[in-house]
N, C-alpha and C positions, 0 to 999 in steps of 0.2 A: 348852569349851562345844560342844554338839552343833550340827551344821548344821541340825537339822530342830527347828522350834519344838514345845513340848509340845503345842499343841493341833492339829499337823499329824500326818498319818497318815504311813506309810513310803513313800507316793507322792509326799509333800511338799503334798499337798492338805490343806485344811482340815478338821477333822473335823466332821461334821454335829451338829445339836443334838439331844442325847439326848431331848428332849420330842417329836420326832417318832416315836421308838420307842413312846412312851406311848399318843401319837395313834394308830398303828398297831395297838397291842394293843387299843384301844378301839374301832377299827373291826373288827377281827375277832371280839371279844366280840359287837359288835352284830350281825354278820352270822351268827353261830352262835345266838344267843339265839332260842329257838323253833323251831330247826332239829335237834333231836336231841342238842344238847350244852349242857350247864350251863356258861355263860360263867365262873362262878367257877373252873373247871377249866383254864381258858386262862391260860397266863403266859408272859412274855417270857424267853427263854434267853439270847440274845445279839443284839447289834446293831453291826454294823461300817460305820458310815455315813461318807460323805465329801460334800465340797461341790464338784461339778464347776463350775470357774471357768474359762470359755472365752471366745474371741471368735468371733462369726459377722460375715457381712458380707452386704450386699445390694450386688452389683456392677453398676453402671449402665453400658450402651454408648451413644454418642450414636448415633442413627439417622437419617440425612439422608434426605430426601424430595426428589427433584429433579426439576424440570421445565423444560422448555425450549420456546420457540416463536418464530417471527420475525414481527413486525408492521410495519407500514407506519408512518413518521413516526419523530421522536426522543421515544421514551418516557423517562420518568422512572426513575430508580433509581441505584444506585451504578455510575458508568462505568467500563468495564474497555476495555482497548484490544481484546480480541478474546474468542471463545467460549474458546479455551485458558485465557485469562488468567482467565475467569469460574470454570472449573473448578478452577484453582489456589486461587482465592479461598474456594471452597466446602470444599474439603479443609482450608485453613488455619482456616476458621471451624468446622468441626466438632472440629477438634482443639483450638481454644481453648475452646470450650464445655466441654470435659471438665475444663478447668483453672480455670474460672470459679467462683467461690465462691458466687456468686449461684446458679448451677445446683446446685450441692450444697445449698444452704440450701432451694431450692425443693423438692428432693426429700426433704429431713429434715421439713420442713413438712408433705407431702403422707403422708409415713409416720406423723408423730405423728397424724393426723388419722383413721388407720385404727384399728380396734379391736385388732388384733393387731400393729400397728406394721410390718406388712408382712413379720413374721418367719415364714421358712418359705415365702414366697410364690414359686412358680416362675415367674411372669410378673407384673411390674409395669410399666405404662407411664404416663409423665409428659409430657404435651404442653408443648413449650419455644416456645409461641407469640410470646413476645417477642423470640424471637432470630431470627426470619423475615428472609430477606434477599431482595432483589431486585437482581441484577445486568445490565447492560444494556450492549451493545457496538454504538455507531452505525457506520453504513456507507452511503457515498454510494451512490445508485442507479446502477447500471453502465447501465442502458437510457436513462436522461435524462441522465447525469452529474452529477446533484445539482440539476438545473434544476426538476424537477417537471413540465417540458413535453415534449411529443414531438409529431412530425408527426401532424397529423388523419389518421386512417386513411379516412374516406369520400373526402377530397380529395386524399389522398396528399401533405399539405402545400401544395398549390397555392391554398388558398382558395376555389377554385371547383370546380362540378361541372357536368356536362351539363344542360342545362334540362330540367326535368322534363315539360315540357309538349310542345315539340318534339324532345326527345331528341337536342338538340345539332344539328339539321338546319336551324334559324334559320327555317324556314317550317313550314306545317302545311297539311293539307288544308282547302280551304274548308267551312264548317260548313254552307252553304246547299246547294251541289250536290255536297258530299261528293267533290270532286275531279275531277267529270266534266265540269267547264266549261261544261255547259249545263244548262238546266231544262226539264222535260217538263211542258207546259202543254196546254190545250185546243186551242191554235193549233199545237201542234208543239213543236219542239225550239227553245229561244231561249237565246243567250248568257247565262251567268250575269252579272248586273249587280253581284254582291257582289264576285267575284274578277276583273271583267274577263275573264271566260273563260279565266283562268290556270289554275284548278283549286287555286291555293295561296293563301295569305294569311301576311302577316309575323306571327311570333309576337310576341304584345303581351306575354309574360311576360319573356323575354330580351333584347326589342328588337332581335331578328336578330342578337344577339351568339353565340348557341348556348350561353352558359355563364350560370351565375347563383352569386351567393354561396353558400357553404357553410352551410348552416343549422346544422351540428354545431359548428364552429369560428367561425361568424358572420364568415366571409371572412379570418380571421387566418391560417389554414394550422396552426395549431398547436392541441393538446388537452392535457387532463390526462394524465400518465403513468399508464398502467394498471399497471404493475410496481410502482409505489411509492405509487399513488393520489394522486398529485400532490404528495406531500410533499418529493421528492428524496433521501428517506432510508428505510432500513430499520434496524430496532433488532432485535438478537438478545437475547432475554430469558432469564435464568436464575433460576428461583425456588428458594429452599431453605427448606424447613421442617424442624425438627428434633424430634425426642422422645427421652427416655432411657428405654431398655428395660431392666428390672432383672431379676436372680434371685438367689436365695438361696443361700449356701454357707457351710460351716465345715470345719474340719480334722478328718474323722472319726476320724483315727489318735490324736488327743490324748485320746479320751473311750473307755471302756468299749464294746464293741461292742454289748451289749445296750441301753445307754443311747442310743447314737446310732440305733439302730433306733426305738426309742420316740419319740425327737426326730422322726426323719423321717416319722413316722407321725402325730403330733399335729401338726406344724408350726405354724400359728398358735395352734392350741389351749393351747401352753406359756405364751402370754401371755393369752389370754382367760379360760383357766380357772385361771390363776395357778398353775401347776405351778411356775414359776421366776421369778426377779427379772431382768428384761430391761430395759434401758436402752440407748438410742441414744445412742453416743458422738459429741459434737458438736464433738470436738477436731479442728480442721483440720489440726494437725501430722499427728495419726495417719492422716487421711484421705489426705494427701499422700503419707505414707511409704508406705500401702498400694498407692496409684496407682503411685508409682515402681517397688516391688518385685514387684507382682504384676500389674498393669494393663499394657493394650495403649495405643497413643497416644490412642484416643478413648474410654477408660474413666475411670470414677471409682468411689469406693467409699463405701459408709455403714457403718460398723462397729457392733455391738452388744456391750455388756458382758453376759454371761449368768451366773448364778449358780444352780444346780440340785441340790438334795440327791438323794443316791443311796447306796444301800448295801445289804448283806446283812442278813437279820433271820432270826431262828428263834425257834419258838413251842414250848410243849408244851400239846398238846391232851389232857389225862387222860393216858394211858400212851403216847402217839403224839407224834411231832414233827412241825412243819411247817415247810418252809423256803422262802423266797422272796426278792424284792427290792421294796424300796419306792423310789418315785420322786416328786420333787417335793415343794412345801411343802404340797400338799393330801394327802400320804401315799396315793398310787395304789400298789396293789400290782402287781407285774409277776412272771410266772413262778411262779405260786402253783399248786400241784396242785389238781383239782378235789375238794377236801375236802367241799363241801356234797353232792356227789353221793353220796358215803359216808356221811355223817353222815344225811341224809334218805332213805338208801337203801330202807328199809322203805315209807317214804310213797309214794316213786316207784312202787314194786313194785304198792303198793295203788291207786295212782291209774291205773296201766297195767290193773289188773283192771277196775276201775269203768269205764274207756273201752271195754273190751270187753264190759261189760255183766254181769259178774261181782260187783258190789258192791264196797264197800270205799272209799267216797268219805269216810267219816267218817275212816277210819283216816289217809288221805292228808292230810286237813285238820288233822291234829295237828301238822303241820309248816307254820311261817309262810311259807316260800316258795312250797309248794304252795298253799296258800289264797290268797295273792297272785296266782299263776298263774291259778286259778279265777276269782277276781274279775276279772282282765285280760281273760280269755277270754270272760267273760259281757259285757263292756262294750265290747270292742274286737274289731276283726278280728285275724287272725293276725299281719300284719305289725306293727300298733301294739302289740299286746299283747306281741310278742316285744321290741321296742324299750323298753318300758316295763319288762319285767323284766330285760333286760341292762343298763338304766340304774340300776335297785336292786341288782342284783348282777353288778357288772363283775368280780368275781372268785370263784374258788370253784366255779364251774360252767361247762362249756364252750358254746360258742354252739349246738353240735349238740344236746347234752344238753338245753338250754334250748328249743329247736325243739320237741323229742319232748315235754317236758314241757307246751308250749303246745297242741300237737295233742291230746296225750289229755285235757287239762283240757277242750278244747272237745268232744271226743267223749263222755266222762263226763258232760257237763252236758246233752248231747243224750239221753244213755241216761236221765237222771233225768226230763227232760221229755217222752220219747218217747210213753208212753200219753195224757198230756194232751193233747199236740200232735195225736194222731190225734182225741181227741174233739172239740177245738177245730175241727179240719179239717171233721169230719162237721157240726158246729154251724153252722160257717161257709157249708158247701155249702148247707144247708136254707135259711139267711138269704139267700143269693145267689139261690136257686131261687124264693123268696117275691119277692123284688125283681123279678127278671124276669119272674115270673107276672104281678105286679100292672101291669108294663109293657106286656106284649104281649097278655095274656088278659083284663086289666082295662081300666079306662077312661083309665088314666094317659096312655099314648101319644096316644090321640086328644084328650084335653085339652091336651096340650102341642102338638100338631099345629096345633089352633086359634089357639095364641099364638105359634107360630113356623112361618110360611108357607113359608119356604125350605126347598127339598128338602135342600140342602147342610147347612144348620144342623141338621136333623133327624137327617141322617146321622152328624153329629159328637157329637149326643146318643145315639143309638144306640150308638155306639163307646165313648163315656165310660161308658155304663152297664156295660160290662165290665170296666173299670178298677175301677168304685166296687164292683163285686161282689167283684174280687179283692182290695181293700183291706179290705172288710168280713170277708171269710175270714180274711186275715191277722191281723187285729184279734183275731177270735174265736180263733186258735191261739195267739197270745201271751197273751190273758187266760187262757185254760184252763190254759196251763202256768206262768204267773205264781206261782201259789200253791205249786206243786211246787219250782220254782226258789228262792223265798224259803225254803222250808223246808229246803232242801239246803244253800244257803250265806246265806240272809240274816242269820244272826248273826254274820257276818263285817263286816258293814257296822254303823255305828251307826243308831239307828231313823229319824232324818230324812232318811237317804240310801237307804232300803230300798225307798221308793215308787217311785223312779226306776229301780231295778233290773228290766230287762224282759227276758224271754228273748229269743233270736233264732229267728226264725221257721223259718228253715232251708230243706231241701228241700220241707218241709210247705207252704210258701207257694207254690212253684212248682207243687206238686200242686193246691193250691187254686185257682191261675189256670187250670190246665188243666182240672180238673174244672168250675169255673165256666164256661169256654167251652163245654164239651159242653152243659150245662144250658141255657146260653144259645141255642144253636142248635136244642136240642130244644123250646124254649118258641116260637121262631120257627115251626117246622114246625108245632106245635099250632095256633099262630093262624092259620096258612094253612089248616089242615084245618077250623078252624071258621068259614072264610069272610073273614078279614080278609087285606087286601092285603099281600103280603110287602113289605119296605123294598127300593127300588130298588137299593141295594148289594148286598143280599143276593141279589137276581134274578141282578145281573150277575155275582156270585161264583158262583152255582151253574151259570150259563150257561159261565163260563170253565172249570170244573172237569168239566163235561160231565154234569151231573145233570138 
């Protein structure tokens, strides 16, 4: 009996489901329908597909965040002998966390909550708040030897200080004679009767002792130790907070190089777009085996089991052959030649001529891809239109070619609506002129001024009128061009959606605003010539520019 099962290919991999080839054929026929090729002329020649069955991993490393500080007193925490012991404990806790089954389960739980299961993610961070640790090393205060007391600084431990009234001299000048021993009266100098002509009196605060009890220590001679805040202890605190930082990897050498490149490009899209069957392997024994064989002391692994169809496929398109690769359960094409550029080549040339004003838009619209590009360009900006078309045509046309198609589509539509837009611009400027004339030459501004006494508010109304005129001009441009646009591409939309198809004003809108601004200032000048006071902001503007 052969060592390779019949449903395996020569590489030992399981053969892909032949139904994938039929799905690929249908996709190819759908892409060619309306794009220059009869889908019935497209057939499958060969399909050599296999299932890429491989293991990928998100490898996590435990990243510690360590903080240290010294505080007064005996703080709570896991008591250690010294700061060196705390560092050793931290290192052991980090290594232990990588072995902790609960940490791995937390990681798996978080990955399962993600739409893409974390597959292909370059950076994943999982906080491990429940593993926070606080280590503390207690140490007697060297300053006070653990008593929490020290000599009072003001009295140097004596409990007494010089009297604040007599400065330690025990006597003080007589407050009556100011130490002169006599008093001057109308009769002359007389001995001071208060101090008996001594000029000094006994200090009544210290009772002639020269010292008074220290107010800081209340006479005890001792105070709270400032080094330990009176606690007698220092606590060296070490704080440990951990997180698991993850990154994705797999053995690229086990897969075809082209397939690995697509996986690296799509990343989580492999899961969210259901290209492959991806499951998290929750087998602890496998995770432990990976940790022992591949990991570092602070690492753990979450493995994925991945099954992904891949293979070579070949089609016949009329007398031509088309080769490429298919990828994933959704049958995405890879390395397909830009066949749509060839099948719709005549239409692309017609579109390019239409963009240059040479006509040919009808010839381009015979191709479905170009019709859709015209609609996308009419309804969206360049960037969004390109994204829309690349989503509809992910294969068969190069991105650079699709960019050109979008640009040519936009220019072709502008050519179709060029003359109507010019007519709309003229009508819009006339409407703006009437609006500005009514405001400045007619009674409208004076009527509003009576209702709006604030000069600043009137200035805002004046400026708002410019925007209103520009909006009216833009609306006229679009309404004038709408009929031409509908006539050109309206049939590409169902009747109920045609009403919402509005042409882009383009640069005509800019000219409308600039032309309207010129008319606006002309109307102000005519109003001034007719004897009307100019708006204050306009006078200031003229002064600024030197008119």
